[in-house]
N, C-alpha and C positions, 0 to 999 in steps of 0.2 A: 397611232394610238401615242399619244406624249412620250416622247425617250425618256425623259425624265422618271415618267412612272415605269416605263420597261425598266432603266436602271435600277432603280429601287424594289422592284420586284426581285429580279435578279440580285441582288445584295444580297436579298432578304432568304430565299435558298438558300445560297451558298452559307449563308452565318450560319442558317438552320444545318446543313450539312457539319461544318466544321464544328459546331456545339455538339452534335451528335460525337462525333468521331471523337472530341475532348473528353463526352462523358463516358468513353468506351474505354479512356486508356487511365481514368480514376477507379480504386478502385471502391465498389460501393461499403456503404459503413455498414459492420458487421456485427455480430453479437459476441459478448464477450468469448462463450466457448470457441467459435472459426477464429478469430483472434489467435487465441492460446496458441491453435493448430496450427495459426502460419507461421507463429512466432518460431514455433520448432527446429524450422528451417533458417531461420536467422543465426547471425553468427551472435556472440558475444556481445558486443559493443551497440551491434543494430537492436540487439534483444532489448538492453538498458535504455535505448534511446526509445524506443516504442514505449517500454514502461515508464517514461520518464513523461511521455506523450498522455500515456491513458492515466498519472496522478495528475497533470495539468488542466486537463480534460474535469478530472475529478473536485480539483480548484476552483473550476471557474462555476462549478453550479450553485443556487441556494444552498444552505443545510438544510432542508425539509428535502430536495432532491437526492443531495446526497444520503441523508438518510433513507429515504425510499429506493435507491439503488444497493444499500446497503442490505434491507430489510430483502428486496429480492434475490441480490447473492445468499444470503442465510436459507432463505428458504429451498432454493435450486439446491445450496449443501447437503440440507438435511432429508431432500427425496431422492437422494443417491444412496446406494445401496453401501452397507460399512465396508467393501472391498472396494468398490471406486475409489470414497473420502481418503480412505489408508493411500490409496495409490496418486492421490492427489496432494494431501500431506507429504506425501514421500517425493515428490516432487518440487514442492515448494521449498522442502528441504532444502533439494539440490540445488535451486534456484539460491537460495540464502546463502550456503556454501561456497559458489561460485562466484560471490562480490567481492570484490577486491576492499582490502581495508578500507579504502578511500569511501567508495561505494555503501558500505557499513554505517562508517561514518557519518553521512549526510543521510541515510536514512535513521541513525540511532538520533542525530539534530533534530528531525526533522518531529520524530514521533516526541521528543521532550519539549520543543516548542508547546507543540499539540497540547500535551499534557498541561505547561503553565499554560495556556491559555484559558482552560478552562476551568469555571467557575468551583468554588470548593465544594460546594454538593455534589456537582458531576465526578468530581475528582475520589469525593469519599463513596462515592458509588461503582464508579469502575475498581476502587480498590477493594470492596466488599466483595464485586460479582466476581476477581481473582482470588481473592481468600475461598469463596463458596467452592468456587473451581479446585483447586486443590484440595479442598477438604473434601470434595465427593469424587475425585478418582482413587484409585484402586493401590494398595502398595506397588503392583507391578509397573503400575503408570508413572510413579513417582519415581520410582529407581530408575524404570527408564529415562525420563526426564532429568534427575541426576547427573545419569550417564553422559546423556548430549551435553549436558550444561557442562559437564568436564570436558568431553572432547572438546565443543567449543573455547573452551578456556587453554585448553593445549594450544590451540592452534592460534590464537593472540598475539600479536606484538607483545613486547614488557611495556609499552606506553598504554597498549589500549588494556591492557591488564590491571594497570596500576591505575588506570582513569574508571575501569568498571568496578573495581576493590574501592575506591572513594564515592561513586554514586548509589552502590548498594547499601552502602553505612547507611549515608544520605538519606535514600529513597526507601530502606528497608522496616519497617515495622514501626519506627519512628516517626510523628507526626511530622510532616512536612514542611518547610518553614512559613510554604503560600498560606497553609490550613492555621496555620496560631495569632491570635493576637500581635499587633506591633512592637508591643513592649519586652512579649517573651523572645521576639528576634534576637534583641541586643542585649538579653541576659545572657541567652546562649553564647555570643563572643565572648563574652568575658574569662 
């Protein structure tokens, strides 16, 4: 047999073994639930990095793919028992409370940009859903929510509190400046 052919066959065999070894070292793509379970063992810094990776993956998807993923997660959430849902909400609350002020600010900025990039119709629809959700919640749920908000407000730095107050006045029940015609924006500043 030709020595070159023997060398090529040997190189192919070695390459296939090394690729198999490499594939064993890399963790397989996991479901969101498995990913969340794996994240329990990570340090807060590693967890933050993993969350950022997950957000980047979502950003790379098309809007239709993102919507499909959200719908899928929502369906999974609705299939859960009330006890499991409550436990998940508690975990998410703990995670939110563990964020540093810089991480909270970055998240707020990201959400604000997303809201500002929405069309006026999408904004109206989002506000309508939020109002309906508040209206549909029981008195106990509303009082619990107010209590949580007060506690969160107490944890804020003075600068965060001031920014929060400014933004609540700007985004409260008053029409948002982007939702009004251009000529009314100038009148508000006078």
